[in-house]
C-alpha positions as CSV (number, residue, x, y, z in Angstrom):
1,M,0.0,0.0,0.0
2,A,2.9,2.4,0.7
3,K,4.2,1.9,-2.8
4,A,0.7,2.8,-4.2
5,L,0.5,5.9,-2.1
6,F,4.1,6.9,-2.9
7,G,3.4,6.4,-6.6
8,H,0.3,8.4,-6.4
9,V,1.8,11.3,-4.5
10,G,5.3,11.1,-6.0
11,V,4.2,11.5,-9.6
12,G,3.7,15.1,-10.7
13,T,0.6,16.3,-12.4
14,D,0.2,15.0,-16.0
15,L,0.1,18.1,-18.0
16,R,-1.9,16.5,-20.8
17,L,-4.5,15.3,-18.4
18,A,-4.7,18.8,-16.7
19,A,-5.1,20.5,-20.1
20,E,-7.9,18.1,-21.1
21,V,-9.7,18.6,-17.8
22,R,-9.5,22.4,-18.3
23,H,-10.8,22.0,-21.9
24,L,-13.7,19.8,-20.7
25,R,-14.6,22.2,-17.9
26,A,-14.7,25.0,-20.4
27,R,-16.8,23.0,-22.8
28,V,-19.3,22.2,-19.9
29,V,-19.6,25.9,-19.2
30,E,-20.2,26.6,-22.9
31,L,-22.9,23.9,-23.1
32,E,-24.6,25.1,-19.9
33,N,-24.7,28.6,-21.4
34,E,-26.1,27.3,-24.6
35,V,-28.8,25.4,-22.7
36,G,-29.7,28.6,-21.0
37,R,-30.0,30.5,-24.3
38,V,-32.1,27.7,-25.8
39,K,-34.4,27.6,-22.8
40,A,-34.9,31.4,-23.0
41,A,-35.6,31.2,-26.7
42,N,-38.1,28.4,-26.1
43,D,-39.8,30.3,-23.4
44,A,-40.1,33.3,-25.7
45,L,-41.6,31.2,-28.4
46,V,-44.0,29.5,-26.0
47,A,-45.1,32.9,-24.8
48,T,-46.1,33.9,-28.3
49,V,-48.2,30.9,-29.0
50,H,-51.9,31.0,-28.0
51,V,-53.4,27.6,-27.4
52,E,-56.8,26.8,-26.0
53,D,-56.7,25.8,-22.4
54,D,-58.2,22.4,-22.9
55,I,-55.6,21.5,-25.6
56,R,-52.8,22.8,-23.3
57,V,-54.0,20.4,-20.5
58,L,-53.8,17.5,-22.9
59,T,-50.2,18.3,-23.9
60,D,-48.9,18.8,-20.4
61,E,-48.7,15.0,-19.8
62,P,-46.4,12.7,-21.8
63,A,-48.1,10.5,-24.3
64,L,-46.2,7.4,-23.2
65,T,-45.4,6.5,-19.6
């Protein structure tokens, strides 16, 4: 077990791995921002559509469960 701990602590940070983690974190932020923009655009579109209340109730539940 000591060798495993020493090997884990003794090895410096893999620069390629650190760069990939930074890239992936940046990509996650980009995708989260895009989801926010798409939701806002969807909400704006939904606000412009006028649907009868009885039809809206039918579409609130999924067709398949």
